[in-house]
C-alpha positions in Angstrom: 0.5 -53.1 4.8 0.9 -49.5 6.0 4.3 -47.8 6.3 4.9 -44.5 8.0 7.6 -42.1 6.7 8.9 -39.4 9.0 12.5 -39.4 7.8 14.6 -40.5 4.8 11.7 -39.5 2.4 14.0 -38.9 -0.5 15.7 -42.3 -0.3 12.3 -44.1 0.2 10.7 -42.3 -2.7 13.6 -43.5 -4.9 13.4 -47.0 -3.5 9.6 -47.2 -4.2 10.3 -46.3 -7.8 12.6 -49.3 -8.4 10.6 -51.8 -10.4 7.7 -49.5 -11.0 6.2 -49.5 -14.5 4.2 -46.3 -14.2 3.6 -43.6 -11.6 0.7 -41.2 -11.4 1.0 -38.2 -9.0 -0.5 -34.9 -7.9 1.9 -32.8 -5.9 1.4 -29.1 -5.0 4.9 -27.7 -5.3 7.8 -29.2 -7.3 11.4 -27.9 -7.5 13.4 -31.2 -8.0 15.1 -31.5 -11.4 15.4 -34.9 -13.0 19.1 -35.1 -12.2 18.2 -35.3 -8.5 15.7 -38.1 -8.9 16.3 -41.8 -9.4 16.4 -43.1 -13.0 13.7 -45.6 -12.1 11.4 -42.7 -11.0 12.0 -40.8 -14.3 11.6 -44.0 -16.3 8.2 -44.8 -14.8 6.9 -41.3 -15.3 7.7 -41.6 -19.0 5.1 -44.3 -19.4 2.3 -43.2 -21.7 -0.3 -43.7 -18.9 1.8 -41.9 -16.3 1.4 -38.2 -15.2 2.7 -35.7 -12.8 0.2 -32.8 -11.9 1.8 -29.8 -10.2 0.3 -26.5 -9.0 1.9 -23.5 -10.9 2.3 -21.2 -7.9 5.7 -20.4 -6.4 7.9 -22.1 -5.2 7.2 -24.5 -8.1 10.2 -24.3 -10.4 9.2 -23.9 -14.1 12.8 -24.7 -15.1 12.7 -28.1 -13.3 9.3 -29.0 -14.8 10.7 -28.1 -18.2 13.7 -30.4 -17.7 11.3 -33.2 -16.5 9.2 -32.6 -19.6 12.3 -32.7 -21.9 13.2 -36.0 -20.2 9.9 -37.5 -21.4 7.8 -37.0 -18.2 4.1 -36.2 -18.8 3.8 -33.0 -16.8 0.4 -31.2 -16.2 0.0 -27.7 -14.7 -2.9 -26.8 -12.4 -3.9 -23.2 -13.1 -6.5 -22.2 -10.5 -6.4 -20.2 -7.3 -8.5 -18.7 -4.6 -8.5 -15.0 -4.1 -9.9 -13.4 -0.9 -10.5 -14.2 2.7 -11.7 -17.7 3.5 -10.3 -18.2 7.1 -10.8 -16.7 10.5 -9.9 -13.1 11.1 -6.5 -13.5 12.6 -5.2 -16.1 10.1 -2.4 -14.5 8.1 -0.6 -15.3 4.9 -2.9 -18.1 3.7 -1.7 -19.1 0.2 -4.1 -18.5 -2.6 -3.8 -22.0 -3.9 -6.4 -24.7 -4.5 -4.4 -27.8 -5.5 -2.6 -28.9 -2.3 -2.5 -32.7 -2.8 0.6 -34.8 -2.3 -0.1 -38.3 -3.7 1.9 -40.9 -5.7 0.5 -44.1 -7.1 3.2 -46.7 -7.9 2.2 -49.4 -10.4 4.6 -52.3 -10.7 2.7 -54.2 -13.3 1.8 -56.8 -10.7 -1.1 -57.3 -8.4 0.5 -55.0 -5.8 0.0 -51.2 -5.9 1.6 -48.8 -3.5 0.1 -45.4 -2.7 2.1 -42.6 -1.1 0.0 -40.0 0.7 1.6 -37.3 2.9 2.8 -33.8 3.5 5.9 -33.9 1.2 6.1 -31.6 -1.8 8.6 -32.4 -4.5 11.1 -30.0 -3.0 14.5 -30.3 -1.5 13.3 -29.0 1.9 10.6 -31.6 2.1 12.3 -34.7 0.7 15.8 -34.1 2.0 14.7 -33.6 5.6 14.9 -29.8 6.3 11.2 -29.7 7.0 9.2 -31.9 9.5 7.1 -34.0 7.1 5.0 -37.1 7.4 3.7 -39.6 4.8 1.9 -42.9 4.7 2.6 -45.6 2.1 -0.2 -48.1 1.7 0.1 -51.4 -0.2 -3.2 -52.6 -1.8 -4.4 -54.9 -4.5 -4.6 -53.8 -8.1 -8.2 -52.6 -9.0 -9.1 -52.5 -5.3 -11.5 -49.8 -4.1 -8.5 -47.9 -2.7 -6.5 -48.1 -5.9 -9.4 -47.0 -8.1 -10.3 -44.1 -5.9 -6.7 -42.9 -5.7 -6.4 -42.9 -9.5 -9.7 -41.3 -9.9 -8.7 -38.5 -7.6 -5.5 -37.8 -9.7 -7.5 -38.1 -12.9 -10.0 -35.5 -11.8 -7.3 -32.9 -11.1 -5.4 -33.8 -14.3 -8.6 -33.4 -16.4 -8.9 -29.7 -15.5 -5.1 -29.0 -15.7 -3.1 -28.3 -18.9 -0.4 -30.3 -20.6 3.0 -28.7 -20.1 4.4 -27.3 -23.3 8.0 -26.2 -23.9 6.8 -23.5 -26.3 4.9 -21.8 -23.5 7.5 -21.7 -20.7 7.7 -17.9 -20.7 3.9 -17.8 -20.4 4.0 -20.1 -17.4 6.6 -17.9 -15.8 4.4 -14.9 -16.4 1.3 -16.7 -14.9 3.4 -17.6 -11.9 4.7 -14.1 -11.5 8.3 -15.0 -12.2 8.7 -12.6 -15.1 8.4 -8.9 -14.3 6.4 -6.7 -16.6 8.0 -3.3 -17.2 7.0 0.0 -18.7 8.5 0.9 -22.1 8.5 4.1 -24.2 9.3 3.1 -27.8 11.0 5.4 -30.4 12.6 4.8 -33.8 15.2 6.7 -35.8 16.6 6.3 -39.3 20.0 5.3 -38.0 20.3 4.6 -34.3 23.0 6.3 -32.3 24.3 5.4 -28.9 22.8 7.6 -26.1 25.2 9.0 -23.5 24.4 8.4 -19.8 22.6 11.4 -18.3 21.6 12.7 -21.7 18.0 14.1 -21.9 15.2 13.2 -24.4 11.8 14.8 -24.3 8.7 13.2 -25.8 5.8 15.4 -26.6 2.3 14.0 -27.2 -1.1 14.8 -28.5 -3.3 12.4 -26.6 -4.7 12.9 -23.1 -4.9 9.1 -22.7 -1.1 8.8 -23.1 -0.4 11.5 -20.6 -2.7 9.8 -18.1 -0.4 6.7 -18.3 2.5 8.7 -16.9 0.6 9.0 -13.6 0.9 5.2 -13.1 4.6 5.0 -13.8 7.3 5.4 -11.1 10.6 7.2 -11.6 12.1 4.4 -13.6 11.2 3.3 -17.1 12.7 1.7 -20.2 13.4 3.4 -23.4 13.4 1.4 -26.7 15.0 2.9 -29.8 14.9 0.9 -33.0 17.0 1.5 -36.1 14.3 1.8 -38.8 16.8 0.8 -41.5 18.2 -2.4 -39.8 15.4 -3.2 -37.3 18.0 -3.4 -34.5 16.6 -2.5 -31.1 18.6 -0.8 -28.4 17.1 -0.7 -24.8 18.0 1.9 -22.2 17.2 2.2 -18.5 15.9 5.7 -18.0 14.3 7.8 -15.3 11.4 10.3 -15.6 13.0 13.7 -14.9 9.9 15.8 -15.5 6.4 15.7 -16.9 3.9 18.4 -17.6 0.6 19.3 -19.2 0.9 21.9 -21.9 -2.1 24.1 -21.0 -2.7 27.8 -21.8 0.7 28.7 -20.6 2.5 26.7 -23.3 3.2 29.8 -25.3 5.6 30.9 -22.6 7.2 27.4 -22.3 10.6 26.9 -23.9 13.0 24.0 -23.8 16.7 24.1 -24.3 17.9 22.5 -27.6 17.6 18.7 -27.2 16.7 15.5 -28.9 12.9 15.0 -28.9 10.1 13.0 -30.4 6.4 13.6 -31.0 3.9 10.9 -30.1 1.0 11.5 -32.5 -1.7 9.0 -32.8 -0.8 5.3 -33.0 2.6 5.8 -34.7 6.0 5.0 -33.2 7.6 8.4 -32.7 10.7 9.3 -34.6 13.6 10.5 -32.4 14.9 13.8 -33.9 18.4 15.1 -33.7 19.4 17.7 -31.1 17.8 21.0 -32.1 15.5 23.8 -30.9 12.0 22.6 -30.3 9.8 23.8 -33.3 7.0 26.2 -32.3 4.5 23.8 -34.0 5.3 21.2 -31.3 4.2 23.5 -28.5 1.1 24.4 -30.5 -0.3 21.0 -31.2 0.9 18.9 -28.3 -0.9 18.4 -24.9 1.9 17.1 -22.7 5.6 16.4 -22.4 7.8 13.9 -20.6 11.6 14.3 -20.2 13.7 11.2 -19.7 17.3 11.0 -18.4 19.3 8.1 -19.8 20.7 6.0 -17.0 22.5 3.5 -19.2 22.1 0.8 -21.8 20.5 -2.6 -21.1 22.9 -5.3 -22.5 22.3 -8.9 -23.3 18.5 -8.8 -22.9 15.5 -8.8 -25.2 12.1 -7.3 -24.5 9.1 -9.7 -25.2 5.6 -8.6 -25.5 3.6 -8.8 -22.2 0.1 -10.3 -22.3 -2.7 -7.8 -22.5 -4.8 -7.6 -19.4 -4.8 -10.2 -16.6 -4.3 -13.9 -17.5 -6.4 -14.8 -14.4 -10.2 -14.8 -14.8 -13.0 -15.5 -12.4 -14.7 -18.8 -12.6 -18.2 -19.5 -11.2 -17.8 -21.5 -8.0 -20.5 -24.1 -8.8 -19.1 -24.6 -12.4 -15.6 -25.0 -11.0 -16.7 -27.6 -8.4 -18.7 -29.4 -11.1 -15.8 -29.4 -13.5 -13.4 -30.6 -10.8 -16.0 -33.2 -9.7 -15.6 -32.1 -6.1 -18.4 -32.9 -3.7 -20.3 -29.8 -2.6 -22.1 -31.2 0.5 -20.4 -31.8 3.8 -16.9 -32.5 2.5 -16.7 -29.1 0.6 -18.9 -26.6 2.5 -18.0 -23.8 0.1 -21.6 -23.7 -1.1 -23.3 -24.8 2.1 -26.3 -22.4 2.5 -26.0 -20.9 6.0 -22.2 -21.2 6.4 -20.3 -18.1 5.6 -16.6 -18.8 5.2 -15.6 -15.4 3.9 -15.5 -13.3 0.8 -13.5 -15.0 -2.0 -13.6 -16.0 -5.6 -12.1 -18.8 -7.7 -9.8 -17.8 -10.6 -8.2 -19.8 -13.3 -6.2 -19.2 -16.5 -8.1 -20.4 -19.5 -5.6 -21.8 -22.0 -8.3 -23.7 -23.7 -8.7 -26.5 -21.1 -12.0 -27.3 -19.4 -13.5 -24.4 -21.3 -17.0 -25.1 -20.1 -16.2 -23.9 -16.6 -14.9 -20.5 -17.8 -17.1 -17.5 -18.5 -14.2 -15.8 -20.4 -12.8 -16.9 -23.8 -9.5 -18.7 -23.8 -6.3 -16.6 -23.7 -5.6 -15.4 -27.2 -2.6 -16.5 -29.3 -1.3 -13.0 -29.1 -1.4 -13.1 -25.3 0.2 -16.5 -25.0 2.9 -16.2 -27.6 5.1 -13.9 -25.6 7.8 -13.1 -28.2 9.9 -10.2 -29.4 8.1 -8.4 -32.1 10.1 -6.8 -34.9 9.6 -3.2 -35.9 7.1 -3.9 -38.7 5.0 -6.0 -36.3 5.0 -3.3 -33.7 4.1 -0.7 -36.3 1.1 -2.9 -37.3 -0.4 -3.2 -33.8 -3.9 -1.9 -33.6 -3.1 0.3 -30.6 0.2 1.8 -29.7 0.0 3.9 -26.5 2.9 6.0 -25.2 3.8 3.4 -22.6 3.7 -0.3 -23.5 4.1 -3.4 -21.3 7.1 -5.6 -22.2 9.1 -8.3 -20.4 12.9 -8.3 -20.3 14.5 -11.7 -20.6 18.1 -12.8 -20.9 19.0 -13.7 -24.5 20.9 -16.8 -23.4 18.1 -18.1 -21.2 15.0 -16.8 -23.0 14.5 -20.5 -24.0 14.6 -23.4 -21.6 18.1 -24.6 -20.8 18.1 -28.2 -19.6 21.6 -27.8 -18.1 20.8 -24.8 -15.8 20.3 -25.2 -12.1 16.8 -25.3 -10.6 15.8 -23.0 -7.7 15.3 -24.3 -4.2 12.0 -24.4 -2.4 11.5 -21.1 -0.6 
C-alpha cells in the first residue's frame, strides 16, 4: 500500500508512531522539541535499536536535539559538508550540506513495516503546513527487499555520524556556527578594581607577532581582567582607540598618565595603577594599543574557543568509500570526463570514521570548550596578545531542557 501526504503531515507522523516499537530515521534539519511530538514517537525512538540521524547545519536546533537526547532518544549528528561550486553558473545560495535525506522507518513488531520518504524536515514549517511539502508512506513486509534497503541506507549514514553527547553541546553549537568567537585581550591585577566607562588603558608590547594581530581586529574587542588573588574574572566591552608602532620616533612619544600594562613574552600582563609611563617601557616595547572601556559585560562567562578550524578536508574517494555511496552513474562526482565544478568535502573529525580523515581527531583541548581559571591560562604554551574566546550566558551555558527551541528559518 502506498499513501501520499501533501497535508496534515504533523498529525500523520504522530498517528504512524502509535503502536510502533522502534523508529529509525535520517532527517536533514530538526527543530521540533520532544514536547511537540507524540509520546508514542518519543517512546519508539528510545528503543535500543532506534536512531535519529540529523545534519548539524542550521536551522537544526541543538537545543531541541539536546532535549530529545535527555528524553532517551538515540540522536546522531552528521558532520560533513561540501564547500565550493558544484552547480551551474547562475545557481545561487546552494547550501553546503551533504546529508539531505528525509526518511522514517516505523517498526511495529509485526510483519508490517511502514516507510516514510518525502520532503519534510523535522521542522515546524515543514510538518505544520507552512511549507508546500510532499511525502510517500509505503507499507511493506518485514525483511522485504525494500525494508532491508531502507534500513541499510540509514545505517550507512549513521555509521559515519557521531553519537550526540550532552557534554559537547557547546562544541556542536560552535561547529554549527551558533556561538560567536570574539577577540579578547587578557590582563591581571593583584586586586581587581572596577573600570569606569570611557576610561583609557594602554597595552605596550615587545613582540611584532602580537602587533600584527591588531590589524585583524575591528574597532570592538573584549578586555578580561582577572583578580590574581581571588581568580575572579571581570569582562569589559572595549573599543580600540589607537594603535601604533614604536619606531625610531619613540623617544619623542609621550602619553598622559594612565593605567597601562606591558605584554612581554607569553605572560599575562599586569595592569598597573594610573601613573606616568616609565621611560623603560618606550625603550623596550615595539607597539602600543589604547583601549576605551565601553562598559562591563554582566552575567556571561568566556569559554576557550577551539584552536584553528574544526572542519578538515576529506579525500573525496575516501569519503564516498566510507559512506558506501556508489560512485558510478548514481554519484557522478568522480566520473572521469564530467566536470561538475570546483569543490571539496569537509568533515569534523571527532574520532568517528577516522579512516576517511587525513587529519588527526579534534583534540580534547579543542573540544572541551570550558572556562579556564587563571592558573590554567598562565600555563598555556602560547599566550598571544589577542586570544579567541566565546561568550556564553551563565544561566544557559549548560543545556536547559525547559527552554524554548528555535523555529526553522
